[in-house]
DSSP file (Angstrom, degrees, kcal/mol; ACC not computed):
  #  RESIDUE AA STRUCTURE BP1 BP2  ACC     N-H-->O    O-->H-N    N-H-->O    O-->H-N    TCO  KAPPA ALPHA  PHI   PSI    X-CA   Y-CA   Z-CA
    1    1 A X    >         0   0    0      0, 0.0     3,-0.9     0, 0.0     4,-0.3   0.000 360.0 360.0 360.0 154.6  104.5   60.2   96.3
    2    2 A X  G >   +     0   0    0      1,-0.3     3,-1.7     2,-0.2     4,-0.2   0.835 360.0  64.5 -61.0 -34.5  107.1   60.5   93.6
    3    3 A X  G >  S+     0   0    0      1,-0.3     3,-1.8     2,-0.2    -1,-0.3   0.835  91.2  65.7 -59.7 -33.3  108.4   63.7   95.1
    4    4 A X  G <  S+     0   0    0     -3,-0.9    -1,-0.3     1,-0.3    -2,-0.2   0.665  95.1  58.5 -64.2 -16.1  109.5   61.7   98.1
    5    5 A X  G <  S+     0   0    0     -3,-1.7     2,-0.4    -4,-0.3    -1,-0.3   0.460  75.6 114.8 -93.4   0.2  112.0   59.9   96.1
    6    6 A X    <   +     0   0    0     -3,-1.8     2,-0.3    -4,-0.2    37,-0.1  -0.582  40.0 171.6 -76.5 127.6  113.9   63.0   94.9
    7    7 A X    >   -     0   0    0     -2,-0.4     3,-1.9     3,-0.1     6,-0.2  -0.912  47.0-107.6-129.0 156.2  117.4   62.9   96.3
    8    8 A X  T 3  S+     0   0    0     -2,-0.3    -2,-0.0     1,-0.3    -1,-0.0   0.768 119.8  47.3 -55.5 -27.8  120.3   65.2   95.5
    9    9 A X  T 3  S+     0   0    0      1,-0.1     2,-1.3     2,-0.0    -1,-0.3   0.348  82.4 101.3-100.4   6.1  122.0   62.4   93.6
   10   10 A X    X>  +     0   0    0     -3,-1.9     3,-1.1     1,-0.2     4,-0.6  -0.679  46.6 178.3 -91.8  84.7  119.0   61.3   91.6
   11   11 A X  T 34 S+     0   0    0     -2,-1.3     4,-0.4     1,-0.3    -1,-0.2   0.756  76.1  51.3 -62.2 -27.0  119.9   63.0   88.3
   12   12 A X  T 3> S+     0   0    0      1,-0.2     4,-1.7    -3,-0.1     3,-0.5   0.717  89.8  79.1 -83.8 -20.9  116.8   61.6   86.5
   13   13 A X  H <> S+     0   0    0     -3,-1.1     4,-3.0     1,-0.2     5,-0.3   0.871  86.1  57.1 -63.0 -39.9  114.1   62.7   89.1
   14   14 A X  H  X S+     0   0    0     -4,-0.6     4,-2.4     1,-0.2    -1,-0.2   0.908 108.2  49.2 -59.4 -36.0  113.9   66.4   88.0
   15   15 A X  H  > S+     0   0    0     -3,-0.5     4,-2.2    -4,-0.4    -1,-0.2   0.897 111.3  49.0 -66.8 -38.3  113.0   65.3   84.5
   16   16 A X  H  X S+     0   0    0     -4,-1.7     4,-2.8     2,-0.2    -2,-0.2   0.926 112.6  47.9 -63.4 -45.0  110.4   62.9   85.8
   17   17 A X  H  X S+     0   0    0     -4,-3.0     4,-2.8     1,-0.2    -2,-0.2   0.912 110.3  51.4 -64.8 -40.8  108.9   65.6   88.0
   18   18 A X  H  X S+     0   0    0     -4,-2.4     4,-2.2    -5,-0.3    -1,-0.2   0.925 112.3  47.2 -60.9 -43.7  108.8   68.1   85.2
   19   19 A X  H  X S+     0   0    0     -4,-2.2     4,-1.8     2,-0.2    -2,-0.2   0.937 112.8  47.9 -63.3 -46.7  107.0   65.5   83.0
   20   20 A X  H  X S+     0   0    0     -4,-2.8     4,-2.6     1,-0.2    -2,-0.2   0.902 111.1  52.0 -60.8 -41.3  104.5   64.7   85.7
   21   21 A X  H  < S+     0   0    0     -4,-2.8     4,-0.3     1,-0.2    -1,-0.2   0.916 107.4  52.0 -60.6 -43.8  103.9   68.4   86.3
   22   22 A X  H  < S+     0   0    0     -4,-2.2    75,-0.4     1,-0.2     3,-0.3   0.853 113.2  45.3 -63.9 -33.3  103.2   68.9   82.7
   23   23 A X  H  < S+     0   0    0     -4,-1.8    -1,-0.2     1,-0.2    -2,-0.2   0.859 136.8   4.3 -78.8 -36.1  100.7   66.1   82.6
   24   24 A X    >X  +     0   0    0     -4,-2.6     4,-2.2    -5,-0.1     3,-1.0  -0.508  63.7 168.4-150.6  74.6   98.9   67.1   85.9
   25   25 A X  H 3> S+     0   0    0     -4,-0.3     4,-2.7    -3,-0.3     5,-0.2   0.830  77.2  61.3 -63.0 -32.0  100.0   70.3   87.5
   26   26 A X  H 34 S+     0   0    0      1,-0.2     4,-0.5     2,-0.2    -1,-0.3   0.810 112.7  37.1 -66.3 -27.2   97.1   70.5   89.9
   27   27 A X  H <> S+     0   0    0     -3,-1.0     4,-0.6    -7,-0.1    -2,-0.2   0.858 122.1  41.6 -89.8 -38.5   98.1   67.2   91.5
   28   28 A X  H  X S+     0   0    0     -4,-2.2     4,-2.4    -8,-0.2     3,-0.3   0.830 100.6  70.9 -83.7 -31.5  101.9   67.6   91.4
   29   29 A X  H  X S+     0   0    0     -4,-2.7     4,-2.6    -5,-0.3     5,-0.2   0.917 100.8  44.5 -51.8 -52.2  102.1   71.3   92.4
   30   30 A X  H  > S+     0   0    0     -4,-0.5     4,-2.2    -5,-0.2    -1,-0.2   0.817 111.8  53.8 -67.2 -27.2  101.1   70.7   96.1
   31   31 A X  H  X S+     0   0    0     -4,-0.6     4,-1.9    -3,-0.3    -1,-0.2   0.905 112.1  44.3 -67.6 -42.6  103.4   67.7   96.3
   32   32 A X  H  X S+     0   0    0     -4,-2.4     4,-2.5     2,-0.2    -2,-0.2   0.919 112.8  52.1 -65.5 -43.8  106.3   69.8   95.1
   33   33 A X  H  X S+     0   0    0     -4,-2.6     4,-1.9    -5,-0.3    -2,-0.2   0.916 109.3  49.0 -61.2 -44.4  105.3   72.6   97.4
   34   34 A X  H  X S+     0   0    0     -4,-2.2     4,-2.5     1,-0.2    -1,-0.2   0.916 113.2  46.9 -63.6 -42.2  105.2   70.4  100.5
   35   35 A X  H  X S+     0   0    0     -4,-1.9     4,-2.1     1,-0.2    -1,-0.2   0.850 108.6  54.9 -70.0 -33.0  108.6   68.9   99.7
   36   36 A X  H  < S+     0   0    0     -4,-2.5    -1,-0.2     1,-0.2    -2,-0.2   0.880 115.5  41.2 -62.0 -37.9  110.1   72.4   99.1
   37   37 A X  H  < S+     0   0    0     -4,-1.9    -2,-0.2    -5,-0.2    -1,-0.2   0.887 134.3  12.4 -77.8 -42.0  108.8   73.4  102.6
   38   38 A X  H  < S+     0   0    0     -4,-2.5    -3,-0.2    -5,-0.2    -2,-0.2   0.344  93.0 110.7-129.9   7.2  109.6   70.3  104.6
   39   39 A X  S  < S-     0   0    0     -4,-2.1   -35,-0.0    -5,-0.2     5,-0.0  -0.257  78.3 -79.0 -76.5 169.3  111.9   67.9  102.7
   40   40 A X    >>  -     0   0    0      1,-0.1     4,-2.6     4,-0.1     3,-0.5  -0.237  52.3 -99.9 -60.9 160.7  115.5   67.2  103.5
   41   41 A X  H 3> S+     0   0    0      1,-0.3     4,-2.6     2,-0.2     5,-0.2   0.878 122.9  51.6 -55.7 -44.6  118.0   69.9  102.3
   42   42 A X  H 3> S+     0   0    0      1,-0.2     4,-2.2     2,-0.2    -1,-0.3   0.864 112.6  47.4 -63.2 -34.8  119.1   68.0   99.2
   43   43 A X  H <> S+     0   0    0     -3,-0.5     4,-2.7     2,-0.2     5,-0.2   0.921 112.0  49.6 -69.8 -45.7  115.4   67.6   98.2
   44   44 A X  H  X S+     0   0    0     -4,-2.6     4,-1.7     2,-0.2    -2,-0.2   0.892 112.2  48.2 -62.9 -40.0  114.7   71.2   98.9
   45   45 A X  H  X S+     0   0    0     -4,-2.6     4,-1.8    -5,-0.2    -2,-0.2   0.971 112.9  46.8 -65.3 -53.4  117.7   72.3   96.8
   46   46 A X  H  X S+     0   0    0     -4,-2.2     4,-2.0     1,-0.2    -2,-0.2   0.903 113.8  48.3 -54.5 -44.0  116.8   70.0   93.8
   47   47 A X  H  X S+     0   0    0     -4,-2.7     4,-2.2     1,-0.2    -1,-0.2   0.823 105.0  59.2 -72.0 -28.8  113.2   71.1   93.9
   48   48 A X  H  X S+     0   0    0     -4,-1.7     4,-0.9    -5,-0.2    -1,-0.2   0.914 108.2  45.3 -61.9 -41.3  114.2   74.8   94.0
   49   49 A X  H >X S+     0   0    0     -4,-1.8     4,-1.0     1,-0.2     3,-0.6   0.910 112.2  52.1 -65.1 -41.9  116.1   74.3   90.7
   50   50 A X  H 3X S+     0   0    0     -4,-2.0     4,-2.1     1,-0.2     3,-0.3   0.861  99.2  64.7 -62.6 -36.6  113.1   72.4   89.3
   51   51 A X  H 3X>S+     0   0    0     -4,-2.2     4,-1.2     1,-0.2     5,-0.7   0.853  98.6  54.0 -55.5 -39.0  110.7   75.3   90.3
   52   52 A X  H <<5S+     0   0    0     -4,-0.9    38,-1.8    -3,-0.6    -1,-0.2   0.890 109.0  48.3 -65.1 -38.7  112.5   77.7   87.8
   53   53 A X  H  <5S+     0   0    0     -4,-1.0    40,-0.5    -3,-0.3    -2,-0.2   0.875 107.0  55.2 -72.0 -35.6  112.0   75.2   85.0
   54   54 A X  H  <5S-     0   0    0     -4,-2.1    -1,-0.2     2,-0.1    -2,-0.2   0.741  91.3-149.6 -69.2 -22.8  108.3   74.8   85.8
   55   55 A X  T  <5 +     0   0    0     -4,-1.2     2,-0.7     1,-0.2    -3,-0.1   0.851  40.6 151.0  55.2  39.0  107.7   78.5   85.6
   56   56 A X    > < -     0   0    0     -5,-0.7     3,-1.9     1,-0.1     4,-0.2  -0.892  39.6-157.8-103.8 111.2  104.9   78.3   88.1
   57   57 A X  G >  S+     0   0    0     -2,-0.7     3,-1.5     1,-0.3     4,-0.4   0.665  84.6  80.7 -65.2 -12.6  104.5   81.6   90.2
   58   58 A X  G 3  S+     0   0    0      1,-0.3     4,-0.3     2,-0.1     3,-0.3   0.762  89.2  56.1 -61.4 -23.3  102.8   79.5   92.9
   59   59 A X  G <> S+     0   0    0     -3,-1.9     4,-2.6     1,-0.2     3,-0.3   0.597  83.0  88.0 -85.0 -11.0  106.3   78.5   94.1
   60   60 A X  H <> S+     0   0    0     -3,-1.5     4,-2.7     1,-0.2     5,-0.2   0.899  83.8  51.1 -61.1 -45.1  107.6   82.0   94.5
   61   61 A X  H  > S+     0   0    0     -4,-0.4     4,-1.5    -3,-0.3    -1,-0.2   0.867 112.5  48.3 -61.6 -33.1  106.4   82.6   98.1
   62   62 A X  H  > S+     0   0    0     -4,-0.3     4,-2.3    -3,-0.3     3,-0.2   0.946 111.8  48.9 -66.1 -50.0  108.1   79.3   99.1
   63   63 A X  H  X S+     0   0    0     -4,-2.6     4,-1.1     1,-0.2    -2,-0.2   0.873 106.3  57.3 -61.5 -36.5  111.3   80.2   97.3
   64   64 A X  H >< S+     0   0    0     -4,-2.7     3,-0.5     1,-0.2    -1,-0.2   0.917 110.1  44.0 -56.9 -44.1  111.3   83.7   99.0
   65   65 A X  H >< S+     0   0    0     -4,-1.5     3,-2.0     1,-0.2    -2,-0.2   0.877 108.0  59.3 -68.8 -36.5  111.3   81.9  102.4
   66   66 A X  H >< S+     0   0    0     -4,-2.3     3,-2.0     1,-0.3    -1,-0.2   0.713  85.1  77.0 -69.3 -16.8  114.0   79.5  101.3
   67   67 A X  T << S+     0   0    0     -4,-1.1    -1,-0.3    -3,-0.5    -2,-0.2   0.669 101.3  43.3 -64.7 -11.1  116.3   82.4  100.6
   68   68 A X  T <  S+     0   0    0     -3,-2.0    -1,-0.3    -4,-0.1    -2,-0.2   0.096  86.7 138.0-114.1  17.7  116.7   82.4  104.4
   69   69 A X    <   -     0   0    0     -3,-2.0     6,-0.1     2,-0.1    -3,-0.0  -0.228  63.0-122.6 -64.8 154.8  117.0   78.6  104.7
   70   70 A X  S    S+     0   0    0      4,-0.0     2,-0.6     5,-0.0    -1,-0.1   0.655  94.5  79.5 -72.0 -16.1  119.7   77.2  107.1
   71   71 A X  S  > S-     0   0    0      1,-0.1     4,-2.2    -5,-0.1     3,-0.4  -0.861  72.5-149.6-101.4 121.1  121.3   75.3  104.3
   72   72 A X  H  > S+     0   0    0     -2,-0.6     4,-2.7     1,-0.2     5,-0.2   0.875  95.8  52.0 -55.6 -46.9  123.5   77.4  101.9
   73   73 A X  H  > S+     0   0    0      1,-0.2     4,-2.4     2,-0.2    -1,-0.2   0.887 110.3  50.5 -61.6 -35.8  122.9   75.3   98.8
   74   74 A X  H  > S+     0   0    0     -3,-0.4     4,-2.7     2,-0.2     5,-0.2   0.949 109.8  50.2 -65.0 -47.7  119.1   75.6   99.3
   75   75 A X  H  X S+     0   0    0     -4,-2.2     4,-2.7     1,-0.2     5,-0.2   0.928 112.0  48.0 -54.2 -48.5  119.5   79.4   99.7
   76   76 A X  H  X S+     0   0    0     -4,-2.7     4,-2.3     1,-0.2    -1,-0.2   0.923 113.7  45.4 -62.8 -44.6  121.5   79.6   96.5
   77   77 A X  H  X S+     0   0    0     -4,-2.4     4,-2.6    -5,-0.2    -1,-0.2   0.905 114.4  49.2 -64.8 -40.4  119.1   77.5   94.5
   78   78 A X  H  X S+     0   0    0     -4,-2.7     4,-2.9    -5,-0.2     5,-0.2   0.919 111.1  48.7 -65.8 -44.7  116.1   79.4   95.9
   79   79 A X  H  X S+     0   0    0     -4,-2.7     4,-2.3    -5,-0.2    -2,-0.2   0.936 115.0  45.0 -61.6 -47.3  117.6   82.8   95.1
   80   80 A X  H  X S+     0   0    0     -4,-2.3     4,-2.2    -5,-0.2    -2,-0.2   0.913 115.7  46.3 -63.5 -43.4  118.5   81.8   91.6
   81   81 A X  H  X S+     0   0    0     -4,-2.6     4,-3.0     2,-0.2     5,-0.2   0.907 111.6  51.4 -66.3 -43.6  115.1   80.2   90.9
   82   82 A X  H  X S+     0   0    0     -4,-2.9     4,-2.2     2,-0.2    -1,-0.2   0.924 112.2  46.5 -60.8 -46.1  113.2   83.1   92.4
   83   83 A X  H  X S+     0   0    0     -4,-2.3     4,-1.1    -5,-0.2    -1,-0.2   0.904 113.3  49.6 -62.2 -40.2  115.1   85.6   90.2
   84   84 A X  H  <>S+     0   0    0     -4,-2.2     5,-3.5     1,-0.2     3,-0.4   0.913 110.8  49.2 -66.0 -43.2  114.6   83.3   87.2
   85   85 A X  H ><5S+     0   0    0     -4,-3.0     3,-1.7     3,-0.2    -1,-0.2   0.875 106.0  57.0 -64.1 -36.5  110.8   83.1   87.9
   86   86 A X  H 3<5S+     0   0    0     -4,-2.2    -1,-0.2     1,-0.3    -2,-0.2   0.806 108.3  49.0 -64.4 -26.9  110.6   86.9   88.3
   87   87 A X  T 3<5S-     0   0    0     -4,-1.1    -1,-0.3    -3,-0.4    -2,-0.2   0.275 136.3 -85.3 -93.8   9.4  112.0   87.1   84.7
   88   88 A X  T < 5 -     0   0    0     -3,-1.7    -3,-0.2    -5,-0.1    -2,-0.1   0.389  66.1-102.3 105.6  -3.5  109.6   84.5   83.3
   89   89 A X      < -     0   0    0     -5,-3.5   -36,-0.2    -6,-0.2     2,-0.2  -0.045  52.9 -49.5  81.4 174.0  111.4   81.3   84.2
   90   90 A X        -     0   0    0    -38,-1.8     3,-0.4     1,-0.1    -2,-0.0  -0.496  41.5-137.8 -80.1 155.6  113.4   79.0   82.0
   91   91 A X  S    S+     0   0    0      1,-0.2    -1,-0.1    -2,-0.2   -38,-0.1   0.016  74.4 104.0-106.6  30.0  111.9   77.8   78.8
   92   92 A X  S    S+     0   0    0      1,-0.1     2,-0.4   -39,-0.1    -1,-0.2   0.755  76.0  52.7 -80.7 -24.3  113.0   74.1   79.0
   93   93 A X  S    S-     0   0    0    -40,-0.5     2,-0.1    -3,-0.4    -1,-0.1  -0.925  84.1-121.5-118.4 137.5  109.6   72.8   79.9
   94   94 A X        -     0   0    0     -2,-0.4     2,-0.2     1,-0.1     3,-0.1  -0.441  34.4-115.6 -67.5 146.4  106.3   73.3   78.1
   95   95 A X    >   -     0   0    0      1,-0.1     3,-2.6    -2,-0.1    -1,-0.1  -0.524  42.9 -82.0 -80.6 151.1  103.6   74.9   80.2
   96   96 A X  T 3  S+     0   0    0      1,-0.3    -1,-0.1    -2,-0.2   -73,-0.1  -0.263 118.9  15.4 -53.3 134.7  100.5   72.9   81.1
   97   97 A X  T 3         0   0    0    -75,-0.4    -1,-0.3    -3,-0.1    -2,-0.0   0.411 360.0 360.0  80.6  -1.6   98.1   73.1   78.2
   98   98 A X    <         0   0    0     -3,-2.6    -2,-0.1     0, 0.0    -1,-0.1   0.494 360.0 360.0 -83.2 360.0  100.7   74.4   75.8
């Protein structure tokens, strides 16, 4: 899956994921959720930032758990993204169907 290619140094991958999510959120959402839960730390961190842009409340429970992740950058990204989602998320990405 595309999500499996996300690495901390892949600057273009968040944009690709956002685009794929906009096209087919029902397919991409579980892929992102799985990688948020079980991916390597750099992937979890990157996807936590992406979650704020996607403005999908389905990611909030995962981000809440990530606030206690063993990796500090993941905790930071999760806390910021969770707070951002609670405030309505970032407006960088169109919502599905918008």
